[in-house]
C-alpha positions in Angstrom: -20.8 -2.1 16.3 -18.9 -3.8 19.0 -20.3 -7.1 17.9 -18.8 -6.6 14.4 -15.7 -8.7 13.5 -13.3 -8.8 10.6 -12.1 -12.0 9.1 -9.4 -10.2 7.1 -7.9 -8.6 10.2 -8.1 -12.0 11.9 -6.3 -13.7 9.1 -3.6 -11.0 9.0 -2.7 -11.8 12.7 -2.9 -15.6 12.2 -1.0 -15.7 8.9 0.7 -12.3 8.3 2.7 -13.6 5.4 -0.3 -14.6 3.3 -2.7 -12.6 1.1 -6.0 -11.9 2.9 -8.5 -11.8 0.2 -11.7 -13.7 0.7 -10.9 -16.1 -2.0 -7.8 -17.1 -0.1 -9.8 -17.5 3.2 -12.4 -19.6 1.2 -9.6 -22.0 0.0 -8.0 -22.2 3.4 -11.0 -22.6 5.6 -13.9 -24.1 3.5 -14.6 -26.7 1.0 -16.5 -24.3 -1.3 -15.2 -24.6 -5.0 -13.8 -21.4 -6.5 -16.7 -19.2 -7.4 -15.4 -15.6 -7.8 -16.0 -15.5 -11.5 -19.7 -16.0 -10.8 -20.0 -12.3 -9.6 -19.1 -11.1 -13.1 -22.3 -12.3 -14.9 -24.5 -9.4 -13.9 -25.2 -6.9 -16.7 -27.0 -3.9 -15.1 -27.9 -2.4 -18.5 -29.2 -5.7 -20.0 -30.8 -6.7 -16.7 -29.3 -10.2 -16.9 -27.5 -12.3 -14.3 -29.1 -10.7 -11.2 -30.1 -14.1 -9.8 -26.5 -15.3 -10.2 -25.2 -12.2 -8.6 -27.4 -12.7 -5.5 -26.2 -16.3 -5.2 -22.7 -15.1 -5.4 -23.3 -12.6 -2.6 -24.9 -15.3 -0.5 -21.8 -17.5 -1.0 -19.6 -14.6 0.2 -21.6 -14.3 3.3 -21.6 -18.1 4.1 -17.9 -18.7 3.5 -17.1 -15.5 5.6 -19.0 -17.1 8.5 -17.3 -20.5 7.9 -13.9 -18.8 8.0 -14.8 -17.0 11.2 -15.7 -20.3 13.0 -12.4 -22.0 12.1 -10.5 -18.8 13.1 -12.1 -19.1 16.4 -10.6 -22.5 16.9 -7.2 -21.2 15.8 -7.5 -18.3 18.4 -8.4 -20.8 21.1 -5.0 -22.5 20.4 -3.3 -19.1 20.5 -4.6 -16.9 23.2 -1.9 -14.3 22.7 -2.9 -13.9 19.1 -6.5 -13.5 20.2 -5.3 -10.6 22.4 -3.6 -9.0 19.4 -6.8 -9.3 17.5 -8.9 -7.8 20.2 -6.6 -4.8 20.2 -6.7 -4.4 16.5 -10.4 -4.8 16.1 -10.9 -2.2 18.8 -8.6 0.2 17.0 -10.3 -0.6 13.7 -13.7 0.4 15.2 -12.2 3.8 16.3 -10.5 4.4 13.0 -13.8 3.7 11.2 -15.3 6.8 13.2 -12.3 8.8 12.3 -12.6 8.0 8.6 -16.3 8.8 8.6 -15.8 12.1 10.5 -12.7 13.2 8.5 -9.8 15.2 9.7 -9.9 19.0 9.5 -6.8 20.5 7.7 -5.2 23.9 8.4 -4.7 25.2 4.9 -1.9 27.6 6.1 0.1 24.8 7.5 -0.6 22.6 4.4 0.7 25.3 2.2 3.9 25.6 4.3 4.4 21.8 4.1 4.1 21.9 0.3 6.7 24.7 0.2 9.1 22.8 2.6 8.7 19.6 0.5 9.4 21.5 -2.8 12.5 23.1 -1.3 13.8 19.7 -0.1 13.1 18.1 -3.5 15.0 21.0 -5.1 18.0 20.6 -2.8 18.0 16.8 -3.3 17.8 17.3 -7.1 21.1 19.4 -6.8 22.8 16.8 -4.7 21.9 13.9 -7.0 22.9 16.0 -10.1 26.4 16.4 -8.4 26.6 12.7 -7.7 25.9 11.5 -11.2 27.1 14.6 -13.1 23.9 14.9 -15.1 20.6 16.7 -14.9 17.9 15.1 -12.8 14.2 14.9 -13.1 11.6 13.3 -10.8 8.8 12.5 -13.4 8.2 11.6 -17.0 6.5 15.1 -17.4 9.5 16.9 -15.9 11.9 14.9 -18.0 10.2 16.1 -21.1 10.8 19.7 -20.0 14.5 18.9 -19.3 15.9 17.0 -22.3 18.9 14.8 -21.5 18.0 14.5 -17.8 17.7 11.2 -15.9 14.3 10.4 -14.5 14.9 9.0 -11.0 11.3 7.9 -10.9 11.8 5.6 -13.8 12.7 2.1 -12.7 14.5 1.3 -15.9 16.6 4.5 -16.0 17.4 4.0 -12.2 18.6 0.5 -12.7 20.7 1.6 -15.7 22.2 4.4 -13.5 22.9 2.1 -10.6 24.5 -0.6 -12.7 26.8 2.1 -14.3 27.9 2.8 -10.8 29.0 -0.7 -10.3 26.2 -1.6 -7.8 24.7 -5.1 -7.7 21.1 -4.3 -8.3 18.9 -7.1 -6.8 16.5 -9.1 -9.0 13.0 -10.2 -8.2 13.2 -13.9 -7.3 10.0 -14.7 -9.2 10.4 -12.7 -12.4 14.2 -12.5 -12.6 14.0 -8.9 -13.5 15.9 -6.1 -11.7 13.9 -4.5 -9.0 14.2 -1.1 -7.3 11.5 -1.4 -4.6 12.1 0.4 -1.4 13.2 -2.5 0.8 15.7 -3.7 -1.8 17.2 -0.2 -2.1 17.6 0.1 1.7 19.4 -3.2 1.7 21.6 -2.2 -1.2 22.4 1.1 0.6 23.3 -0.8 3.8 25.6 -3.1 1.8 27.3 -0.5 -0.5 27.1 2.7 1.5 26.5 4.6 -1.8 24.9 7.9 -0.8 23.0 8.1 -4.2 20.7 5.4 -2.9 19.9 7.4 0.2 19.1 10.4 -1.9 16.8 8.4 -4.2 15.0 7.0 -1.2 14.6 10.5 0.2 13.0 11.6 -3.1 10.5 8.7 -2.9 9.6 9.6 0.5 9.0 13.3 -0.2 7.1 12.5 -3.4 4.8 10.1 -1.6 4.0 12.7 1.1 3.4 15.3 -1.6 1.0 13.2 -3.8 -0.9 11.3 -1.1 -1.1 14.1 1.6 -0.3 17.5 0.4 -2.1 17.1 -3.0 -5.0 15.1 -1.6 -8.5 16.2 -2.5 -10.2 18.0 0.5 -13.9 18.5 1.1 -14.6 21.7 3.1 -11.0 21.7 4.3 -11.6 18.1 5.5 -9.3 15.1 4.6 -11.3 11.8 4.2 -9.4 8.5 4.1 -10.0 4.8 4.7 -7.6 3.6 7.5 -6.4 0.0 7.4 -5.5 -2.0 10.5 -3.0 -4.7 10.0 -2.8 -4.7 6.4 0.9 -5.5 6.2 3.1 -8.4 7.3 4.6 -6.2 10.1 1.1 -5.0 11.3 1.9 -1.5 10.3 -1.2 0.7 10.0 -1.9 2.3 6.6 -4.5 4.2 4.7 -6.0 4.4 1.3 -8.5 6.4 -0.7 
C-alpha cells in the first residue's frame, strides 16, 4: 500500500484551482485525444462493446501513468509541494483504513445530538420569523404543511426575501443569475451586517449536520464513509458516501 500513489491528490496540490478529473489530467499532461465517451459503448445485457470497454480501461491506466511521470518533474521543481503531497498521501492511506473499518457510533449520544439540533432549528425558526414578520419553513415538505410560509431552503424564495430587504444579492459571474451559495452569503453578511443572513447560514449548517451525520445510514451501529484528502482548493478534508 505504501507504494500506491494518487494522481488526483498530486494534481490538487500542484493546481488546486483546477478540476482534478482524469480527463483534465489527460488534456494537461498527455497527447491522448479525448476518449471518455468510449467507455459508454458497453451494453452488459446485449453483450456488445466489451472489447471497446477494455480498450477504454487500458487508456485510463496508460494516461494515469503518463500524468504521474510529468507530475514527478513538477514536484522536482517544487520540493515544498512534494512535501505537502507526501503528507497528504500518508494521511490518505490512514483514512482508507478508517473508511474500511468504519466508526462506531454511540446511539444515545446520537439521539441527544438530534434533539439538540432540532431544538436549535426551532429557536432559529422563531428568530427568523421575527426578523421577516412571516412564518418560516426549512424545506418544501414543511412549507406544504405551513401555507403562506417562506422556505429558507429555496434559493428563489431566499433571493426574493433578501432583495425585499434591500440587500445587494450577488450574481454568478458565469450565468448572471442570483446566487445564494454559502461563500457569497458570508461575504454579503460581512458587508451588510444583516443578522438574517447569519441566521440563514446557521440553518444551513444545522441541516447539513442533521442530514449527513445524524440521519446517516448505520450498519451495526457503525458509520461508513469515504474520506477525501485535498478535494478542495483550500486543502480542506472532506467525506462523501
